[in-house]
N, C-alpha and C positions, 0 to 999 in steps of 0.2 A: 631567327632567332631572336628569342623575347631581349625588350630590353630592361634596362635594370628600373623603372619605374615601374615595370608589370609587375615585377618577381618581386619589386616590393610588397605594391597591392596585394599578391597572393601570401608572402608569405606576415603580413597585417591581420593580429587579431584586430576581428569583430569585437566589442563594446557592448556591451548592454547597457541599458541606459543610467542601471544602479550602476556599475562600475565609471561611465561616465561621471556619474555623479562623487564619485569618491575618487577617482583622479585627479579633479578640479579642486579637490578638498586638498589632497594630500600636495600639490603644487600651491597652492597657498600656504602652507604649514599648519592647518587647521587640524587642532585637537592631537597639536605637537609630532603631525603627519603622524602619528598612530590609527590606526582600526580595530574596534573594539566590538566584536557583534555579539548579541546572546541568542539561545533560543527561551525561548519562557510558554510550556505547556501548561495547560490547568489540568490538573491530576484527578481527571473527572472521568476518564474513557482511556482505551488504546490508543495511541495512532493510527492515524493511512496513510494511505498515498499522498495524500495533500501535505500531509506534515513532511514526508520524506522532501518533498521539492523545497520543503520551506528551512528542513533540514542543511539537505546538499547546499542552498545559496546559499543559508546563514554562516555552515561554517565554510563554504569554498571559498570563498567571499575570504573571508580572513587569512586563510589559506593561503590564497594564491598574492594576498598582497604583505602576508609574514604577521599577522594580527592575530587575534585570540575572541576565542567564543563561547559564553558563558552556557551551563546549564543550568534555567532559573524556573526552579515550580512558581507558577502562580497561584497560591495556594489560600485565597482569601473565603471560598465557597467550602466551611466543613460538610458541610449537608450533602453532599455530592463527590465529596474529594476520597481519594484510602490511599496507603500502603503500597497497594496492590499493582494499583496503578503508575505511581512513583517507578516502583523499581521493574514493571513492563518497560516504560519511557525509555530509562537508561540502558534497556539487554537490546533496544530496537535501535537505538542512538549506533551503541558500539557495535553491535551488528552490520552497519548499514558503512561501516568502516570507520567514524570519526573520536575523537576523543574531547571533552572539555576541558576550557585552561582551568576553572574551578565552577560549584555547583551549590548552587543560593536558591534560597528560598524564600517568598515576596513575607513570608511569614517570619524568618527574624528581622523587618525591619518596623513591625508591627508599634514596636515602642518608639521609633525614628515618624515613623508616618503618622502617631496622634502628635505630635509634639510639632509638628507644623501646621499639622487641621488646628489647633491650641494658637499657634501663630497665625493661621489667618484670622478665626476671629477676635482674636487681638486686633487685629488690623481691619476690622468691620468687613472683609472679605467673605464669611460661613456664619450660620447660623441654623441654630434647630430646629425645623418643624412637627408641629403637631399635627399636623393632617395625612392622610390615609393615602395609601399607594393609589388608587382609584381616584384622588379627590388630585392629586399633584398630576396627574400624568393629565388629567381632565383639566386643570389650568396653563397646562404649559400648550395647551392652542392647537394650533395649524400653522407652520412656514411662514403663511404671507396675512399670517393678522397677527398683532402682542398677545403673549397669554395673559393669564392674571396674576398678580405677585401673590402672594399667600399671605395671613394677616399676620405671621410670626416673621416673617422676614424683616420687619426694625424692631426685632428684642434687641436690647442692650448689649453691650461687653460681657458685662460681671450677669448676666442671665445666662446666655451664651453659654458663657465657662460653665458654670453652674451643672446647668440642663447635662451640659457635653460629659464634665467629670460622672454625674451621677448616673449619668448612660452607660459608662463605662462601668462601673461599680453595682452593674445590673439590676439599682431599681426600678428598669421600668419594662412593664412585657414586649415580647416582639412586637414590633411592626408598629408600635406606637409613638415613636420619633424615629426622626432621622437627623442627618446633618446634610445641610447641603450649601454647595457655595452661591457667594451671591454673585454672578456676573449680570445680564443683561435679558431679562424675561419677554425684551421685542427682537432677541436676534433671529435673523430668519434662519439658525444654525438650531435646530432645537436640540441639540447639544452641550448647548450653550446656555440655556436658559434654566440657569439655575443647577447644574445638577446635582446628584445625592453620593455623598463622599465617604457616610458612616450610613450600616442600620443596624439595629439592634437583632440580634442572632445567639439565641443560648444553646450552645448546639457545642460538641466539644470535637475538639479540632488534633489531628491525627497528629500533626508533631507540637502542639499548644496547651493541646488539656483543655482545658476549662480555663486558663487564665486570663481568657478572653470573652466576653461579650457581645463586640461591636466589632465589627469585620469593615473593611475597606474596600467600595468597591473599586473593581476594576480598572476602574478610566481615571481611579486618584492612584491608587497602588501602583500599576503600571509603568507611567512616567516616571515616579518617583526612585521606582525601582529599579530603573534604569539607570537613570543619574549616582544613585548611591552606588552604582557599580561602576563610571565613567564608562556604560555605552558610551560608541561616537555615534552610528547608524543603527536607529532601531527599525530593520526592515518588518512590515508587519504585511496584511493582504487588503488589498483595495476597499472592502467595506470600511477600514480604520480608518479612511482618506476626510471623512468628514467628521473624526472623532480627534483631526490634528491640532485643531487651532484652540479646544481644551487641554491637548495635551501641554501645548506650548503656551496655553496659560497657567497651569498650575507652575508648570519650571521657571516660567517669568515671574510672574508674586511673588515663589519662594525664593525665588533666588539665587538658583542652585544650577548647578551644571545643568547645561540643555540638549541633551542630543539630536540629532536630526534625523525621523519621523519619515520615513518612504516607505511607497504601499507600492505591490503588485500582485497583479492579478491572480486571484489563488488557479488551484487548477480543478479544473471537473473534467470528468471522464465518462462517458457515455454508459449504459448498461449497466449502471451502481448509485449510490445514494453514498453520501461522506459526510450527512450528517449524526455526530453523535447519538443528536436523539434516537432519529431511526435506528443506529445502528443496532445502539441499546435494544428499542425494542425488536428487530429481531434475534440478537438473543436471549431477551428476555420468556419470548412467545415462543421461544426455540424452533424458529424456524432455519436455524442454523443451529451448526452445533457445537459453539460458544465462539470467544472474541477472534478465537485460532482457524474458523473454520477456515478451510481453506477457500471459500465461492466468497469468502470475508473483502473487503479491498482494505484493510487494518494489515499493519505493515507485519506481525504476525502471522496476520492469516498468509499473506504474499510468502512470507518463509515455509511456513509449516505445508503450501503447496509446492514447493520448488525449485519459487522464484530467488535468484543472487544477489548480495548486495549489487555488485558489477550492473546486473542490470536493470536496477531501478537507478542509481544514480549516469548510468547512461540516458535513462525515460525521462529524467530532468534535467540535464546536459541537452538532448535534444528538441524537449519543447521549446528549450531555452525561458525568456524572461519578457513579460508581455505586461502593457500598463492596463489593455482593457479586457475586459472575459472574452472568455472562449472555449466551446468543447472541446475537447482532446477525444481521438476516435480510439478505444479501449482497444483496438487493433495495433496503438503501435507501440503501445506496455508489452501485445503479446511477442510481435515484431524484435524487441528488444531482448525478452528473452532466449527467442528461438535463439539470436544470434551469438549470444554469450555461451549454451547451453554448446549448440552446433559445436562450442572449439572449447570444451571442458569434460562433457555430458561420456561418462563409457558406455561403449554400446552392450546390447543384448538383446536378447531372441525371445518373442512372448510372443503367445497366440489366446488371444481375447475370446473371440468365439470359436472353437477346435470344431473342424471336422475332420474323422479319420485317412489318412492315407494309408496301404500298403501299397509297398515295393514286391510284386510276385516273383519277380526273378533275384530281388536279393534275399541270397541263405539267411532261413528263421534261425539261425541260431551265430551269427555276424553279428559285431557291432565293433566298431570303428572309431576312432576321434578323428577329428579335422581340426585343420587350425584356422583362426578366427580375428579379426582386429578389431583393437577394441577398442580405436578412437582413429580412421582415416586422418583427423586434425593435428593428433601428435603421437607421431611414433614411437615418444618414449614412453606411452600409457603399455607399446607391449601387445602380447597377443595374449590368446585364450585356447583353452579347446574343448570342443562342444562333443557330448557322445553321437554316434547315428548306429540309426537302425531299423530291421525291415519294415516297421510300424509307427509313421507318423502321426504328428497333430499337424497338419497347417487352418489359415486362418476357412472360414467357409464362403466368406465374400470375394476370394482371392478363385475361385470353381465358379462354374455356371454349366449348366447340361444342355444348356442349350442358349447359346452366348449368342450377342448382335455382333456386328465386324470389326467395332471397333475396342470389345474386349479381349486381348492378348494377354490374361491370364490363362487358370487351369480351365481345359472344355475338350471331352470328349476326341481323343484325336486330335491332340495338340499339346507340343510340347513346353516347358519350362524348365527354367534351370533352377534346382534348390539353392538357396543361398551356400555361400563354402562348400557346398557339396559335389550334386551330379544333374546333368541333365535328365529329366524324367518325362515320357508319355503320358497322358490317359486312355486305357483302354477300354476300362469299362466301370460302372457305379453300383451301389448295394443299394436298394433301398429298404423303409419299413412296409409294415401292414398299412398306410395313409400313404405312400408315395414319398414319403422324404427322403433325400441322401441322405445315408448313415454310411458311407463309404465310400474311398476313391482307390480303384484298385490301376496301379501305374504300372509299364516296364521299367529300366534305368538303363543308361546306356554306361557300360565300365568302362570307358575309354573319357568321359570328359571332367573326369575330378582333376582340381589344381593339381600338377605337372604329369598331369599325363597326356597323349597325342593328340588329342580333342578338345580340350579344356578350353579352346582360344575358340571355338565351336558358337555361333552366334543361334541367340532363341531372342525370340522380343519380350521375352521377362524372366524374371525373377521374382520367386517370391522365400519367405523365410515357413520354418518350420523348427519344430522339434522331435526330438525322439521319446515316441509313447511310451517308453519303457522308463525312461532315466527321469524322465521330465518331473518338475514339482509345481506344485500348485498355488497361488497366493492370491489374496483377496486384492482387486482393483476397485481405484472408484474412478467413474471417469467424471468426472467434475466440467460444467460448462459456466457460460454467466448465469448470475444468480437470476437475473431482470432478463424478460424478453421484449421486452421495449427500450429504444436505445433514452427514454426518458423517462423512468419510472418515477417521474412526479405527475407525471400526464396523466391524470384518472379521468374517468368521468365523475357526476354526482353518483354521491352514494357511497363513490368507492372509495378508497384509498391508495397510498402507493403498496401495500401488501398484495392487490390483486393482481399488480405485474408481475409477480413473482414468477420466476418460469423451473413447470413443473417438473422438467426435466433436466434441470440442474447439478443433479445429483443423479449417476447407474452405479450401482455394484455389482462388477460377473467376479465368477472361479475363471482365475487362468491360469495356463501354465507357463511353465517359467523356466532359465536355465537349471540345472542344480546348482551351480554354482557360480556365488556372487562373488567381487572381488572385496566391496564392501557392505557391509549387510547394515549401517549407524544410521538411523537417524536422519533425515537431508541429503543421505545419498542421493547424487542426480543420474538420471541413468535416460539414454533415448531407445527403447523400442522400437531397432530397422523397422523401417515403415509405418509406423501407425502415430508416435510422438513424443515428449518430452515426460518422465516420470522420475517420482523421488520415494523415496521408505519414509511412508509414516510412521512418529511417534507410538502407533497401536501398534507394532508389530513386537510380535516374538520371536525369542528361537526354532519355536513351530512353527511360528504363521507368519509368514513377510505379507504387508499389506504397505499397497500403492498409492500415491494418487500422482493424478495426470494433470503436469503441469500446462503443458499445450501440447493442440498438435502437431504436427511437423509441419502444417499448410491452416492456414486461413479458411477451416472448412464452414465459420459460420458464416462468415459473408457471400461463402457460394451457397452455401441454403438455402439465406433470406433471398442473393440474386433468382432462384430455380422454384420458389414459391411461389 
């Protein structure tokens, strides 16, 4: 019998390191014992599975501690940003099952950020620099030795104010001047060597139009936006750890609310890339069908492929929150969607590589309807009727004329069960002029259908089928991994990640499907029995259904790599 201590240990929830920090803050009454997080994407592309982890973390933490999560678009680069991305990001977050407390934009704070920059200039903590980007970068030097101070570093406050105000008015061309924070050119942290706060950019902004021709840099705008919104815990990925001293410096020197920045390891998955630049390249060079191509790691791509919000949230929870970078096997993501779809997906039969099967002793003018279970995991999904007739379609892989001993499906002289139907025995085959099998002839046992005397007779294999007379055709897109190597960025000299694309990542077949579907709406999930999970694509029409393979029933990729 378990003692009370062991029971308590079992029931105790293990906290990740971020939750531990937050719970300690709550105990101390920090931030009024409130938790306020934010998800701050830049609207310069579509969100991917890495962002999904961050979404689940920021919203999940706030939910756990009865706090709030803001959605804030860090829209400080008008050249790369677009309303299209804003709308897509909102859709993705809501599809994942989250709703933000309030919606904000860094551009909402442009005037306040400008006034704070004026404050730093007046305090001698910021200056206008005329050096070029190349000169600034060169003068920063290396972490092991001090950088070189700009000759413009000691301009007077009055001159800096005048130049900065004229920058705002648009008197200077792009790239001619920048505003820099005056911190420490000898700091071992390169981000503290007089970082750029503002650059001149004569470009129309998707929200502010042409009101501004100077735009704040991310490192300046981000922390101050957090402060304005009263964010308590600014959770970001590990690459921003070296930026934290600068985040702190701005808050401390402006004497404003100071959120706590906490870093966690970003999500890395094998067989894919998650650089926005590389994903954009795949789209622009038409290696994929668009941002929502089912092979893409984007949230909209995963959605179109048939992934469910629950499977992605479960994936995020399963991998947890770490302080160290690591690479997650994509098989875990596939496992999570299999687990979810196994409970939810309606079953149906489809034949992707058809071979004709003829039951010689079944009356040619007879047809009957057999009962099939829609979902054995959920009895409330009920049953459906499937037409049965003399001529059927079966999968070509379910027949072998000269089968090895471990092949238990259809072969001359062997019996198999047709799922939901009868036991049949292969009698002979038809071949074309080239010797290819074009039809399999069988006999059936009339007493082996469900409810009949021999319905429980055992055979070694059950195969699926469709009535040739009744089956409909559909386009089936067999998606596989976009890259054929675990690390797409590992390529030889003269090559790029593009050279690691999997040429077999998409195969399109014309398949046979059951004549009736309960739901033909896009994104409806199905299990093609014995084959895998599929969903109806948005390209479907009333005359032609198009299916995307979400994932195979088993991890066939790993098996193929082992056998190779």
